[in-house]
N, C-alpha and C positions, 0 to 999 in steps of 0.2 A: 553444446548448446540450442535447444532450442532457443529461437527468439521471442517463440507463438509468449512463454506469460511474461517473458520482460518487458515486452511492447502492454502485453495486461494488465501487471502492475501499473506501469508506471500511466494509465488511460485512467488505473483505477486509481491513483494519485490525485490526474489533475480533475478527475472526477469529483473525486469529496474532499480537493481546495477547495473548489470552486461553491463543493454546500459550504464549505464550512468561513467561505468570506461567507454568502449570507447569514447563516450563521453568527457573525461578528455584526452583519447590519440589523440584525433579531429578526432576521424577516422563516429564520426559524431558532427553534433552540440549540443553546450552546450545546448546550449539551449533549447532547441526541449529536451534533454534529459533529463534535469534538475527537469521542472516540474510533468513527466510524474511518478519521484520518489519522488513528493513531494507527490502526487494522489495519492500513492499508498502507500504512510504511511501514506497521509489521513482516509486513507477507513478501514486499522487497528486501527487505536482513534476511529476512530468512530465507527468502528466495535466492540473494545474493553468498550467502554466508553455505547453503548447501552444494554450489559446485567445486569448494576443493579440498573434500570430504577426504579422507580418505576409506577405499572401499573396500578393502581384505586384498590379497592376494590369491587372485584363483590358482 
């Protein structure tokens, strides 16, 4: 597994978490920041779930 997509997902999560905290402080609308955080967590889970998938016999 290359570590570049994993690192990019973690950076995206940290950035979206920061934006979500700004949304909680009423600087950005929370209905825009929450889906961004959800999407970033979904991408990380999908990336981690796809690693150990059985790809068939060759």
